[in-house]
mmCIF entry with sequence, helices, sheets and N, C-alpha, C, O atoms, coordinates in Angstrom:
data_MODEL
# 
_entry.id   MODEL 
# 
_entity.id                         1 
_entity.type                       polymer 
_entity.pdbx_number_of_molecules   1 
# 
_entity_poly.entity_id                      1 
_entity_poly.type                           'polypeptide(L)' 
_entity_poly.nstd_linkage                   no 
_entity_poly.nstd_monomer                   no 
_entity_poly.pdbx_seq_one_letter_code       MIVLILLLLLVLLLLGVGFTMHVLWIAAAVLLIFWILGFSRHHRNGGGRRYAWNRR 
_entity_poly.pdbx_seq_one_letter_code_can   MIVLILLLLLVLLLLGVGFTMHVLWIAAAVLLIFWILGFSRHHRNGGGRRYAWNRR 
_entity_poly.pdbx_strand_id                 A 
# 
loop_
_entity_poly_seq.entity_id 
_entity_poly_seq.num 
_entity_poly_seq.mon_id 
_entity_poly_seq.hetero 
1 1  MET n 
1 2  ILE n 
1 3  VAL n 
1 4  LEU n 
1 5  ILE n 
1 6  LEU n 
1 7  LEU n 
1 8  LEU n 
1 9  LEU n 
1 10 LEU n 
1 11 VAL n 
1 12 LEU n 
1 13 LEU n 
1 14 LEU n 
1 15 LEU n 
1 16 GLY n 
1 17 VAL n 
1 18 GLY n 
1 19 PHE n 
1 20 THR n 
1 21 MET n 
1 22 HIS n 
1 23 VAL n 
1 24 LEU n 
1 25 TRP n 
1 26 ILE n 
1 27 ALA n 
1 28 ALA n 
1 29 ALA n 
1 30 VAL n 
1 31 LEU n 
1 32 LEU n 
1 33 ILE n 
1 34 PHE n 
1 35 TRP n 
1 36 ILE n 
1 37 LEU n 
1 38 GLY n 
1 39 PHE n 
1 40 SER n 
1 41 ARG n 
1 42 HIS n 
1 43 HIS n 
1 44 ARG n 
1 45 ASN n 
1 46 GLY n 
1 47 GLY n 
1 48 GLY n 
1 49 ARG n 
1 50 ARG n 
1 51 TYR n 
1 52 ALA n 
1 53 TRP n 
1 54 ASN n 
1 55 ARG n 
1 56 ARG n 
# 
_struct_asym.id          A 
_struct_asym.entity_id   1 
# 
loop_
_struct_conf.conf_type_id 
_struct_conf.id 
_struct_conf.pdbx_PDB_helix_id 
_struct_conf.beg_label_comp_id 
_struct_conf.beg_label_asym_id 
_struct_conf.beg_label_seq_id 
_struct_conf.pdbx_beg_PDB_ins_code 
_struct_conf.end_label_comp_id 
_struct_conf.end_label_asym_id 
_struct_conf.end_label_seq_id 
_struct_conf.pdbx_end_PDB_ins_code 
_struct_conf.beg_auth_comp_id 
_struct_conf.beg_auth_asym_id 
_struct_conf.beg_auth_seq_id 
_struct_conf.end_auth_comp_id 
_struct_conf.end_auth_asym_id 
_struct_conf.end_auth_seq_id 
_struct_conf.pdbx_PDB_helix_class 
_struct_conf.details 
_struct_conf.pdbx_PDB_helix_length 
HELX_P HELX_P1 AA1 ILE A 2  ? LEU A 15 ? ILE A 2  LEU A 15 1 ? 14 
HELX_P HELX_P2 AA2 VAL A 17 ? ARG A 44 ? VAL A 17 ARG A 44 1 ? 28 
HELX_P HELX_P3 AA3 ALA A 52 ? ASN A 54 ? ALA A 52 ASN A 54 5 ? 3  
# 
_struct_conf_type.id          HELX_P 
_struct_conf_type.criteria    ? 
_struct_conf_type.reference   ? 
# 
loop_
_atom_site.group_PDB 
_atom_site.id 
_atom_site.type_symbol 
_atom_site.label_atom_id 
_atom_site.label_alt_id 
_atom_site.label_comp_id 
_atom_site.label_asym_id 
_atom_site.label_entity_id 
_atom_site.label_seq_id 
_atom_site.pdbx_PDB_ins_code 
_atom_site.Cartn_x 
_atom_site.Cartn_y 
_atom_site.Cartn_z 
_atom_site.occupancy 
_atom_site.B_iso_or_equiv 
_atom_site.pdbx_formal_charge 
_atom_site.auth_seq_id 
_atom_site.auth_comp_id 
_atom_site.auth_asym_id 
_atom_site.auth_atom_id 
_atom_site.pdbx_PDB_model_num 
ATOM 1   N N  . MET A 1 1  ? 25.378 8.749  -7.439  1.00 0.00 ? 1  MET A N  1 
ATOM 2   C CA . MET A 1 1  ? 23.959 8.498  -7.765  1.00 0.00 ? 1  MET A CA 1 
ATOM 3   C C  . MET A 1 1  ? 23.736 8.359  -9.249  1.00 0.00 ? 1  MET A C  1 
ATOM 4   O O  . MET A 1 1  ? 22.946 7.548  -9.733  1.00 0.00 ? 1  MET A O  1 
ATOM 5   N N  . ILE A 1 2  ? 24.523 9.249  -9.985  1.00 0.00 ? 2  ILE A N  1 
ATOM 6   C CA . ILE A 1 2  ? 24.303 9.139  -11.498 1.00 0.00 ? 2  ILE A CA 1 
ATOM 7   C C  . ILE A 1 2  ? 24.877 7.798  -12.003 1.00 0.00 ? 2  ILE A C  1 
ATOM 8   O O  . ILE A 1 2  ? 24.334 7.173  -12.915 1.00 0.00 ? 2  ILE A O  1 
ATOM 9   N N  . VAL A 1 3  ? 25.984 7.384  -11.382 1.00 0.00 ? 3  VAL A N  1 
ATOM 10  C CA . VAL A 1 3  ? 26.564 6.261  -11.825 1.00 0.00 ? 3  VAL A CA 1 
ATOM 11  C C  . VAL A 1 3  ? 25.673 4.986  -11.516 1.00 0.00 ? 3  VAL A C  1 
ATOM 12  O O  . VAL A 1 3  ? 25.643 4.031  -12.292 1.00 0.00 ? 3  VAL A O  1 
ATOM 13  N N  . LEU A 1 4  ? 24.999 5.026  -10.417 1.00 0.00 ? 4  LEU A N  1 
ATOM 14  C CA . LEU A 1 4  ? 24.078 3.932  -10.199 1.00 0.00 ? 4  LEU A CA 1 
ATOM 15  C C  . LEU A 1 4  ? 22.923 3.899  -11.194 1.00 0.00 ? 4  LEU A C  1 
ATOM 16  O O  . LEU A 1 4  ? 22.511 2.832  -11.649 1.00 0.00 ? 4  LEU A O  1 
ATOM 17  N N  . ILE A 1 5  ? 22.386 5.131  -11.539 1.00 0.00 ? 5  ILE A N  1 
ATOM 18  C CA . ILE A 1 5  ? 21.271 5.228  -12.526 1.00 0.00 ? 5  ILE A CA 1 
ATOM 19  C C  . ILE A 1 5  ? 21.831 4.685  -13.840 1.00 0.00 ? 5  ILE A C  1 
ATOM 20  O O  . ILE A 1 5  ? 21.139 3.919  -14.510 1.00 0.00 ? 5  ILE A O  1 
ATOM 21  N N  . LEU A 1 6  ? 23.006 5.032  -14.222 1.00 0.00 ? 6  LEU A N  1 
ATOM 22  C CA . LEU A 1 6  ? 23.580 4.534  -15.566 1.00 0.00 ? 6  LEU A CA 1 
ATOM 23  C C  . LEU A 1 6  ? 23.800 3.014  -15.488 1.00 0.00 ? 6  LEU A C  1 
ATOM 24  O O  . LEU A 1 6  ? 23.583 2.320  -16.481 1.00 0.00 ? 6  LEU A O  1 
ATOM 25  N N  . LEU A 1 7  ? 24.228 2.483  -14.327 1.00 0.00 ? 7  LEU A N  1 
ATOM 26  C CA . LEU A 1 7  ? 24.412 1.121  -14.200 1.00 0.00 ? 7  LEU A CA 1 
ATOM 27  C C  . LEU A 1 7  ? 23.152 0.308  -14.360 1.00 0.00 ? 7  LEU A C  1 
ATOM 28  O O  . LEU A 1 7  ? 23.102 -0.734 -15.014 1.00 0.00 ? 7  LEU A O  1 
ATOM 29  N N  . LEU A 1 8  ? 22.085 0.882  -13.688 1.00 0.00 ? 8  LEU A N  1 
ATOM 30  C CA . LEU A 1 8  ? 20.761 0.282  -13.802 1.00 0.00 ? 8  LEU A CA 1 
ATOM 31  C C  . LEU A 1 8  ? 20.184 0.288  -15.275 1.00 0.00 ? 8  LEU A C  1 
ATOM 32  O O  . LEU A 1 8  ? 19.542 -0.661 -15.725 1.00 0.00 ? 8  LEU A O  1 
ATOM 33  N N  . LEU A 1 9  ? 20.450 1.363  -15.939 1.00 0.00 ? 9  LEU A N  1 
ATOM 34  C CA . LEU A 1 9  ? 20.055 1.397  -17.357 1.00 0.00 ? 9  LEU A CA 1 
ATOM 35  C C  . LEU A 1 9  ? 20.904 0.409  -18.212 1.00 0.00 ? 9  LEU A C  1 
ATOM 36  O O  . LEU A 1 9  ? 20.394 -0.141 -19.188 1.00 0.00 ? 9  LEU A O  1 
ATOM 37  N N  . LEU A 1 10 ? 22.084 0.201  -17.882 1.00 0.00 ? 10 LEU A N  1 
ATOM 38  C CA . LEU A 1 10 ? 22.845 -0.727 -18.625 1.00 0.00 ? 10 LEU A CA 1 
ATOM 39  C C  . LEU A 1 10 ? 22.323 -2.200 -18.332 1.00 0.00 ? 10 LEU A C  1 
ATOM 40  O O  . LEU A 1 10 ? 22.211 -3.042 -19.222 1.00 0.00 ? 10 LEU A O  1 
ATOM 41  N N  . VAL A 1 11 ? 22.037 -2.411 -17.095 1.00 0.00 ? 11 VAL A N  1 
ATOM 42  C CA . VAL A 1 11 ? 21.390 -3.801 -16.774 1.00 0.00 ? 11 VAL A CA 1 
ATOM 43  C C  . VAL A 1 11 ? 20.106 -3.932 -17.477 1.00 0.00 ? 11 VAL A C  1 
ATOM 44  O O  . VAL A 1 11 ? 19.784 -4.992 -18.013 1.00 0.00 ? 11 VAL A O  1 
ATOM 45  N N  . LEU A 1 12 ? 19.340 -2.851 -17.490 1.00 0.00 ? 12 LEU A N  1 
ATOM 46  C CA . LEU A 1 12 ? 18.048 -2.903 -18.252 1.00 0.00 ? 12 LEU A CA 1 
ATOM 47  C C  . LEU A 1 12 ? 18.203 -3.328 -19.688 1.00 0.00 ? 12 LEU A C  1 
ATOM 48  O O  . LEU A 1 12 ? 17.419 -4.144 -20.173 1.00 0.00 ? 12 LEU A O  1 
ATOM 49  N N  . LEU A 1 13 ? 19.234 -2.779 -20.415 1.00 0.00 ? 13 LEU A N  1 
ATOM 50  C CA . LEU A 1 13 ? 19.465 -2.972 -21.772 1.00 0.00 ? 13 LEU A CA 1 
ATOM 51  C C  . LEU A 1 13 ? 19.966 -4.436 -22.021 1.00 0.00 ? 13 LEU A C  1 
ATOM 52  O O  . LEU A 1 13 ? 19.595 -5.095 -22.992 1.00 0.00 ? 13 LEU A O  1 
ATOM 53  N N  . LEU A 1 14 ? 20.831 -4.891 -21.076 1.00 0.00 ? 14 LEU A N  1 
ATOM 54  C CA . LEU A 1 14 ? 21.452 -6.210 -21.317 1.00 0.00 ? 14 LEU A CA 1 
ATOM 55  C C  . LEU A 1 14 ? 20.617 -7.355 -20.857 1.00 0.00 ? 14 LEU A C  1 
ATOM 56  O O  . LEU A 1 14 ? 20.637 -8.411 -21.488 1.00 0.00 ? 14 LEU A O  1 
ATOM 57  N N  . LEU A 1 15 ? 19.854 -7.198 -19.748 1.00 0.00 ? 15 LEU A N  1 
ATOM 58  C CA . LEU A 1 15 ? 19.256 -8.400 -19.204 1.00 0.00 ? 15 LEU A CA 1 
ATOM 59  C C  . LEU A 1 15 ? 17.792 -8.430 -19.223 1.00 0.00 ? 15 LEU A C  1 
ATOM 60  O O  . LEU A 1 15 ? 17.168 -9.446 -18.920 1.00 0.00 ? 15 LEU A O  1 
ATOM 61  N N  . GLY A 1 16 ? 17.189 -7.242 -19.603 1.00 0.00 ? 16 GLY A N  1 
ATOM 62  C CA . GLY A 1 16 ? 15.764 -7.081 -19.639 1.00 0.00 ? 16 GLY A CA 1 
ATOM 63  C C  . GLY A 1 16 ? 15.023 -6.369 -18.511 1.00 0.00 ? 16 GLY A C  1 
ATOM 64  O O  . GLY A 1 16 ? 15.609 -6.084 -17.466 1.00 0.00 ? 16 GLY A O  1 
ATOM 65  N N  . VAL A 1 17 ? 13.818 -6.099 -18.705 1.00 0.00 ? 17 VAL A N  1 
ATOM 66  C CA . VAL A 1 17 ? 13.113 -5.224 -17.726 1.00 0.00 ? 17 VAL A CA 1 
ATOM 67  C C  . VAL A 1 17 ? 12.800 -5.946 -16.500 1.00 0.00 ? 17 VAL A C  1 
ATOM 68  O O  . VAL A 1 17 ? 12.874 -5.324 -15.441 1.00 0.00 ? 17 VAL A O  1 
ATOM 69  N N  . GLY A 1 18 ? 12.440 -7.246 -16.498 1.00 0.00 ? 18 GLY A N  1 
ATOM 70  C CA . GLY A 1 18 ? 12.089 -7.989 -15.289 1.00 0.00 ? 18 GLY A CA 1 
ATOM 71  C C  . GLY A 1 18 ? 13.210 -8.105 -14.261 1.00 0.00 ? 18 GLY A C  1 
ATOM 72  O O  . GLY A 1 18 ? 12.986 -7.925 -13.064 1.00 0.00 ? 18 GLY A O  1 
ATOM 73  N N  . PHE A 1 19 ? 14.449 -8.416 -14.750 1.00 0.00 ? 19 PHE A N  1 
ATOM 74  C CA . PHE A 1 19 ? 15.622 -8.395 -13.882 1.00 0.00 ? 19 PHE A CA 1 
ATOM 75  C C  . PHE A 1 19 ? 15.892 -7.026 -13.205 1.00 0.00 ? 19 PHE A C  1 
ATOM 76  O O  . PHE A 1 19 ? 16.174 -6.954 -12.009 1.00 0.00 ? 19 PHE A O  1 
ATOM 77  N N  . THR A 1 20 ? 15.800 -6.006 -13.966 1.00 0.00 ? 20 THR A N  1 
ATOM 78  C CA . THR A 1 20 ? 16.031 -4.657 -13.425 1.00 0.00 ? 20 THR A CA 1 
ATOM 79  C C  . THR A 1 20 ? 15.116 -4.262 -12.448 1.00 0.00 ? 20 THR A C  1 
ATOM 80  O O  . THR A 1 20 ? 15.506 -3.677 -11.438 1.00 0.00 ? 20 THR A O  1 
ATOM 81  N N  . MET A 1 21 ? 13.785 -4.554 -12.669 1.00 0.00 ? 21 MET A N  1 
ATOM 82  C CA . MET A 1 21 ? 12.784 -4.248 -11.659 1.00 0.00 ? 21 MET A CA 1 
ATOM 83  C C  . MET A 1 21 ? 12.990 -5.008 -10.381 1.00 0.00 ? 21 MET A C  1 
ATOM 84  O O  . MET A 1 21 ? 12.744 -4.464 -9.305  1.00 0.00 ? 21 MET A O  1 
ATOM 85  N N  . HIS A 1 22 ? 13.452 -6.302 -10.454 1.00 0.00 ? 22 HIS A N  1 
ATOM 86  C CA . HIS A 1 22 ? 13.753 -7.056 -9.317  1.00 0.00 ? 22 HIS A CA 1 
ATOM 87  C C  . HIS A 1 22 ? 14.906 -6.425 -8.480  1.00 0.00 ? 22 HIS A C  1 
ATOM 88  O O  . HIS A 1 22 ? 14.845 -6.426 -7.251  1.00 0.00 ? 22 HIS A O  1 
ATOM 89  N N  . VAL A 1 23 ? 15.966 -5.878 -9.165  1.00 0.00 ? 23 VAL A N  1 
ATOM 90  C CA . VAL A 1 23 ? 17.066 -5.317 -8.493  1.00 0.00 ? 23 VAL A CA 1 
ATOM 91  C C  . VAL A 1 23 ? 16.650 -4.021 -7.919  1.00 0.00 ? 23 VAL A C  1 
ATOM 92  O O  . VAL A 1 23 ? 17.155 -3.666 -6.854  1.00 0.00 ? 23 VAL A O  1 
ATOM 93  N N  . LEU A 1 24 ? 15.725 -3.233 -8.557  1.00 0.00 ? 24 LEU A N  1 
ATOM 94  C CA . LEU A 1 24 ? 15.186 -2.018 -8.000  1.00 0.00 ? 24 LEU A CA 1 
ATOM 95  C C  . LEU A 1 24 ? 14.367 -2.207 -6.756  1.00 0.00 ? 24 LEU A C  1 
ATOM 96  O O  . LEU A 1 24 ? 14.401 -1.385 -5.841  1.00 0.00 ? 24 LEU A O  1 
ATOM 97  N N  . TRP A 1 25 ? 13.616 -3.313 -6.723  1.00 0.00 ? 25 TRP A N  1 
ATOM 98  C CA . TRP A 1 25 ? 12.820 -3.695 -5.532  1.00 0.00 ? 25 TRP A CA 1 
ATOM 99  C C  . TRP A 1 25 ? 13.797 -4.042 -4.287  1.00 0.00 ? 25 TRP A C  1 
ATOM 100 O O  . TRP A 1 25 ? 13.555 -3.641 -3.149  1.00 0.00 ? 25 TRP A O  1 
ATOM 101 N N  . ILE A 1 26 ? 14.900 -4.812 -4.615  1.00 0.00 ? 26 ILE A N  1 
ATOM 102 C CA . ILE A 1 26 ? 15.802 -5.082 -3.624  1.00 0.00 ? 26 ILE A CA 1 
ATOM 103 C C  . ILE A 1 26 ? 16.462 -3.894 -3.035  1.00 0.00 ? 26 ILE A C  1 
ATOM 104 O O  . ILE A 1 26 ? 16.597 -3.772 -1.817  1.00 0.00 ? 26 ILE A O  1 
ATOM 105 N N  . ALA A 1 27 ? 16.879 -3.003 -3.911  1.00 0.00 ? 27 ALA A N  1 
ATOM 106 C CA . ALA A 1 27 ? 17.544 -1.705 -3.579  1.00 0.00 ? 27 ALA A CA 1 
ATOM 107 C C  . ALA A 1 27 ? 16.559 -0.801 -2.702  1.00 0.00 ? 27 ALA A C  1 
ATOM 108 O O  . ALA A 1 27 ? 16.961 -0.170 -1.725  1.00 0.00 ? 27 ALA A O  1 
ATOM 109 N N  . ALA A 1 28 ? 15.381 -0.796 -3.090  1.00 0.00 ? 28 ALA A N  1 
ATOM 110 C CA . ALA A 1 28 ? 14.354 -0.020 -2.276  1.00 0.00 ? 28 ALA A CA 1 
ATOM 111 C C  . ALA A 1 28 ? 14.171 -0.626 -0.937  1.00 0.00 ? 28 ALA A C  1 
ATOM 112 O O  . ALA A 1 28 ? 14.040 0.099  0.049   1.00 0.00 ? 28 ALA A O  1 
ATOM 113 N N  . ALA A 1 29 ? 14.155 -1.982 -0.846  1.00 0.00 ? 29 ALA A N  1 
ATOM 114 C CA . ALA A 1 29 ? 13.949 -2.605 0.408   1.00 0.00 ? 29 ALA A CA 1 
ATOM 115 C C  . ALA A 1 29 ? 15.108 -2.314 1.385   1.00 0.00 ? 29 ALA A C  1 
ATOM 116 O O  . ALA A 1 29 ? 14.900 -2.051 2.569   1.00 0.00 ? 29 ALA A O  1 
ATOM 117 N N  . VAL A 1 30 ? 16.342 -2.374 0.834   1.00 0.00 ? 30 VAL A N  1 
ATOM 118 C CA . VAL A 1 30 ? 17.562 -2.136 1.628   1.00 0.00 ? 30 VAL A CA 1 
ATOM 119 C C  . VAL A 1 30 ? 17.616 -0.658 2.151   1.00 0.00 ? 30 VAL A C  1 
ATOM 120 O O  . VAL A 1 30 ? 17.926 -0.402 3.315   1.00 0.00 ? 30 VAL A O  1 
ATOM 121 N N  . LEU A 1 31 ? 17.286 0.332  1.191   1.00 0.00 ? 31 LEU A N  1 
ATOM 122 C CA . LEU A 1 31 ? 17.170 1.797  1.591   1.00 0.00 ? 31 LEU A CA 1 
ATOM 123 C C  . LEU A 1 31 ? 16.094 1.930  2.658   1.00 0.00 ? 31 LEU A C  1 
ATOM 124 O O  . LEU A 1 31 ? 16.298 2.673  3.617   1.00 0.00 ? 31 LEU A O  1 
ATOM 125 N N  . LEU A 1 32 ? 14.972 1.256  2.543   1.00 0.00 ? 32 LEU A N  1 
ATOM 126 C CA . LEU A 1 32 ? 13.933 1.449  3.538   1.00 0.00 ? 32 LEU A CA 1 
ATOM 127 C C  . LEU A 1 32 ? 14.395 0.926  4.932   1.00 0.00 ? 32 LEU A C  1 
ATOM 128 O O  . LEU A 1 32 ? 14.106 1.547  5.954   1.00 0.00 ? 32 LEU A O  1 
ATOM 129 N N  . ILE A 1 33 ? 15.118 -0.228 4.953   1.00 0.00 ? 33 ILE A N  1 
ATOM 130 C CA . ILE A 1 33 ? 15.605 -0.709 6.230   1.00 0.00 ? 33 ILE A CA 1 
ATOM 131 C C  . ILE A 1 33 ? 16.709 0.299  6.850   1.00 0.00 ? 33 ILE A C  1 
ATOM 132 O O  . ILE A 1 33 ? 16.697 0.550  8.055   1.00 0.00 ? 33 ILE A O  1 
ATOM 133 N N  . PHE A 1 34 ? 17.658 0.863  5.979   1.00 0.00 ? 34 PHE A N  1 
ATOM 134 C CA . PHE A 1 34 ? 18.509 1.873  6.554   1.00 0.00 ? 34 PHE A CA 1 
ATOM 135 C C  . PHE A 1 34 ? 17.775 3.053  7.093   1.00 0.00 ? 34 PHE A C  1 
ATOM 136 O O  . PHE A 1 34 ? 18.092 3.550  8.174   1.00 0.00 ? 34 PHE A O  1 
ATOM 137 N N  . TRP A 1 35 ? 16.768 3.526  6.334   1.00 0.00 ? 35 TRP A N  1 
ATOM 138 C CA . TRP A 1 35 ? 15.988 4.741  6.779   1.00 0.00 ? 35 TRP A CA 1 
ATOM 139 C C  . TRP A 1 35 ? 15.265 4.388  8.081   1.00 0.00 ? 35 TRP A C  1 
ATOM 140 O O  . TRP A 1 35 ? 15.274 5.206  9.001   1.00 0.00 ? 35 TRP A O  1 
ATOM 141 N N  . ILE A 1 36 ? 14.648 3.229  8.204   1.00 0.00 ? 36 ILE A N  1 
ATOM 142 C CA . ILE A 1 36 ? 13.969 2.991  9.522   1.00 0.00 ? 36 ILE A CA 1 
ATOM 143 C C  . ILE A 1 36 ? 14.952 2.949  10.645  1.00 0.00 ? 36 ILE A C  1 
ATOM 144 O O  . ILE A 1 36 ? 14.728 3.537  11.703  1.00 0.00 ? 36 ILE A O  1 
ATOM 145 N N  . LEU A 1 37 ? 16.090 2.229  10.416  1.00 0.00 ? 37 LEU A N  1 
ATOM 146 C CA . LEU A 1 37 ? 17.136 2.161  11.486  1.00 0.00 ? 37 LEU A CA 1 
ATOM 147 C C  . LEU A 1 37 ? 17.670 3.510  11.902  1.00 0.00 ? 37 LEU A C  1 
ATOM 148 O O  . LEU A 1 37 ? 17.860 3.733  13.097  1.00 0.00 ? 37 LEU A O  1 
ATOM 149 N N  . GLY A 1 38 ? 17.936 4.467  10.941  1.00 0.00 ? 38 GLY A N  1 
ATOM 150 C CA . GLY A 1 38 ? 18.390 5.742  11.152  1.00 0.00 ? 38 GLY A CA 1 
ATOM 151 C C  . GLY A 1 38 ? 17.412 6.617  11.957  1.00 0.00 ? 38 GLY A C  1 
ATOM 152 O O  . GLY A 1 38 ? 17.764 7.372  12.863  1.00 0.00 ? 38 GLY A O  1 
ATOM 153 N N  . PHE A 1 39 ? 16.083 6.429  11.514  1.00 0.00 ? 39 PHE A N  1 
ATOM 154 C CA . PHE A 1 39 ? 15.008 7.122  12.116  1.00 0.00 ? 39 PHE A CA 1 
ATOM 155 C C  . PHE A 1 39 ? 14.875 6.720  13.677  1.00 0.00 ? 39 PHE A C  1 
ATOM 156 O O  . PHE A 1 39 ? 14.745 7.549  14.578  1.00 0.00 ? 39 PHE A O  1 
ATOM 157 N N  . SER A 1 40 ? 14.924 5.414  13.843  1.00 0.00 ? 40 SER A N  1 
ATOM 158 C CA . SER A 1 40 ? 14.785 4.970  15.240  1.00 0.00 ? 40 SER A CA 1 
ATOM 159 C C  . SER A 1 40 ? 16.009 5.298  16.052  1.00 0.00 ? 40 SER A C  1 
ATOM 160 O O  . SER A 1 40 ? 15.869 5.602  17.237  1.00 0.00 ? 40 SER A O  1 
ATOM 161 N N  . ARG A 1 41 ? 17.163 5.257  15.512  1.00 0.00 ? 41 ARG A N  1 
ATOM 162 C CA . ARG A 1 41 ? 18.357 5.663  16.246  1.00 0.00 ? 41 ARG A CA 1 
ATOM 163 C C  . ARG A 1 41 ? 18.266 7.193  16.700  1.00 0.00 ? 41 ARG A C  1 
ATOM 164 O O  . ARG A 1 41 ? 18.574 7.590  17.824  1.00 0.00 ? 41 ARG A O  1 
ATOM 165 N N  . HIS A 1 42 ? 17.816 7.959  15.697  1.00 0.00 ? 42 HIS A N  1 
ATOM 166 C CA . HIS A 1 42 ? 17.652 9.422  15.985  1.00 0.00 ? 42 HIS A CA 1 
ATOM 167 C C  . HIS A 1 42 ? 16.789 9.705  17.170  1.00 0.00 ? 42 HIS A C  1 
ATOM 168 O O  . HIS A 1 42 ? 17.103 10.502 18.054  1.00 0.00 ? 42 HIS A O  1 
ATOM 169 N N  . HIS A 1 43 ? 15.608 8.964  17.141  1.00 0.00 ? 43 HIS A N  1 
ATOM 170 C CA . HIS A 1 43 ? 14.659 9.240  18.261  1.00 0.00 ? 43 HIS A CA 1 
ATOM 171 C C  . HIS A 1 43 ? 15.162 8.610  19.557  1.00 0.00 ? 43 HIS A C  1 
ATOM 172 O O  . HIS A 1 43 ? 14.779 9.080  20.628  1.00 0.00 ? 43 HIS A O  1 
ATOM 173 N N  . ARG A 1 44 ? 15.945 7.641  19.521  1.00 0.00 ? 44 ARG A N  1 
ATOM 174 C CA . ARG A 1 44 ? 16.438 7.021  20.733  1.00 0.00 ? 44 ARG A CA 1 
ATOM 175 C C  . ARG A 1 44 ? 17.532 7.926  21.343  1.00 0.00 ? 44 ARG A C  1 
ATOM 176 O O  . ARG A 1 44 ? 17.700 7.923  22.563  1.00 0.00 ? 44 ARG A O  1 
ATOM 177 N N  . ASN A 1 45 ? 18.223 8.641  20.589  1.00 0.00 ? 45 ASN A N  1 
ATOM 178 C CA . ASN A 1 45 ? 19.270 9.550  21.154  1.00 0.00 ? 45 ASN A CA 1 
ATOM 179 C C  . ASN A 1 45 ? 18.714 10.880 21.556  1.00 0.00 ? 45 ASN A C  1 
ATOM 180 O O  . ASN A 1 45 ? 19.466 11.819 21.815  1.00 0.00 ? 45 ASN A O  1 
ATOM 181 N N  . GLY A 1 46 ? 17.385 10.979 21.615  1.00 0.00 ? 46 GLY A N  1 
ATOM 182 C CA . GLY A 1 46 ? 16.846 12.235 22.088  1.00 0.00 ? 46 GLY A CA 1 
ATOM 183 C C  . GLY A 1 46 ? 16.705 13.371 21.031  1.00 0.00 ? 46 GLY A C  1 
ATOM 184 O O  . GLY A 1 46 ? 16.773 14.570 21.303  1.00 0.00 ? 46 GLY A O  1 
ATOM 185 N N  . GLY A 1 47 ? 16.513 12.878 19.868  1.00 0.00 ? 47 GLY A N  1 
ATOM 186 C CA . GLY A 1 47 ? 16.327 13.852 18.721  1.00 0.00 ? 47 GLY A CA 1 
ATOM 187 C C  . GLY A 1 47 ? 14.892 14.403 18.664  1.00 0.00 ? 47 GLY A C  1 
ATOM 188 O O  . GLY A 1 47 ? 14.060 13.950 17.876  1.00 0.00 ? 47 GLY A O  1 
ATOM 189 N N  . GLY A 1 48 ? 14.641 15.380 19.515  1.00 0.00 ? 48 GLY A N  1 
ATOM 190 C CA . GLY A 1 48 ? 13.220 15.875 19.655  1.00 0.00 ? 48 GLY A CA 1 
ATOM 191 C C  . GLY A 1 48 ? 12.895 16.855 18.548  1.00 0.00 ? 48 GLY A C  1 
ATOM 192 O O  . GLY A 1 48 ? 11.721 17.028 18.218  1.00 0.00 ? 48 GLY A O  1 
ATOM 193 N N  . ARG A 1 49 ? 13.873 17.495 17.972  1.00 0.00 ? 49 ARG A N  1 
ATOM 194 C CA . ARG A 1 49 ? 13.566 18.354 16.778  1.00 0.00 ? 49 ARG A CA 1 
ATOM 195 C C  . ARG A 1 49 ? 13.473 17.670 15.617  1.00 0.00 ? 49 ARG A C  1 
ATOM 196 O O  . ARG A 1 49 ? 14.179 16.683 15.412  1.00 0.00 ? 49 ARG A O  1 
ATOM 197 N N  . ARG A 1 50 ? 12.592 18.123 14.737  1.00 0.00 ? 50 ARG A N  1 
ATOM 198 C CA . ARG A 1 50 ? 12.344 17.427 13.386  1.00 0.00 ? 50 ARG A CA 1 
ATOM 199 C C  . ARG A 1 50 ? 13.504 17.581 12.457  1.00 0.00 ? 50 ARG A C  1 
ATOM 200 O O  . ARG A 1 50 ? 13.878 16.612 11.796  1.00 0.00 ? 50 ARG A O  1 
ATOM 201 N N  . TYR A 1 51 ? 14.082 18.718 12.371  1.00 0.00 ? 51 TYR A N  1 
ATOM 202 C CA . TYR A 1 51 ? 15.269 18.925 11.469  1.00 0.00 ? 51 TYR A CA 1 
ATOM 203 C C  . TYR A 1 51 ? 16.537 19.065 12.185  1.00 0.00 ? 51 TYR A C  1 
ATOM 204 O O  . TYR A 1 51 ? 16.975 20.184 12.454  1.00 0.00 ? 51 TYR A O  1 
ATOM 205 N N  . ALA A 1 52 ? 17.176 17.947 12.523  1.00 0.00 ? 52 ALA A N  1 
ATOM 206 C CA . ALA A 1 52 ? 18.316 18.021 13.381  1.00 0.00 ? 52 ALA A CA 1 
ATOM 207 C C  . ALA A 1 52 ? 19.539 18.701 12.695  1.00 0.00 ? 52 ALA A C  1 
ATOM 208 O O  . ALA A 1 52 ? 20.422 19.217 13.380  1.00 0.00 ? 52 ALA A O  1 
ATOM 209 N N  . TRP A 1 53 ? 19.579 18.695 11.368  1.00 0.00 ? 53 TRP A N  1 
ATOM 210 C CA . TRP A 1 53 ? 20.689 19.328 10.714  1.00 0.00 ? 53 TRP A CA 1 
ATOM 211 C C  . TRP A 1 53 ? 20.756 20.849 10.732  1.00 0.00 ? 53 TRP A C  1 
ATOM 212 O O  . TRP A 1 53 ? 21.739 21.465 10.319  1.00 0.00 ? 53 TRP A O  1 
ATOM 213 N N  . ASN A 1 54 ? 19.623 21.447 11.248  1.00 0.00 ? 54 ASN A N  1 
ATOM 214 C CA . ASN A 1 54 ? 19.540 22.891 11.359  1.00 0.00 ? 54 ASN A CA 1 
ATOM 215 C C  . ASN A 1 54 ? 20.013 23.386 12.645  1.00 0.00 ? 54 ASN A C  1 
ATOM 216 O O  . ASN A 1 54 ? 20.023 24.597 12.865  1.00 0.00 ? 54 ASN A O  1 
ATOM 217 N N  . ARG A 1 55 ? 20.406 22.532 13.518  1.00 0.00 ? 55 ARG A N  1 
ATOM 218 C CA . ARG A 1 55 ? 20.794 22.944 14.890  1.00 0.00 ? 55 ARG A CA 1 
ATOM 219 C C  . ARG A 1 55 ? 22.012 23.792 14.822  1.00 0.00 ? 55 ARG A C  1 
ATOM 220 O O  . ARG A 1 55 ? 22.866 23.515 13.980  1.00 0.00 ? 55 ARG A O  1 
ATOM 221 N N  . ARG A 1 56 ? 22.183 24.846 15.665  1.00 0.00 ? 56 ARG A N  1 
ATOM 222 C CA . ARG A 1 56 ? 23.316 25.687 15.842  1.00 0.00 ? 56 ARG A CA 1 
ATOM 223 C C  . ARG A 1 56 ? 23.824 25.712 17.232  1.00 0.00 ? 56 ARG A C  1 
ATOM 224 O O  . ARG A 1 56 ? 24.802 26.402 17.519  1.00 0.00 ? 56 ARG A O  1 
# 
């Protein structure tokens, strides 16, 4: 995660703010798609509890 932040800061310095914001929007859209897919898959598999990682 820290490497990604440093890489984005390097892109910001080299190419300008507009390009970096464009890359951030694309990354946010990809993460949103993965989050929605994971959320729907969790509910399809019978994940009735909200915090599935606390199951024992």
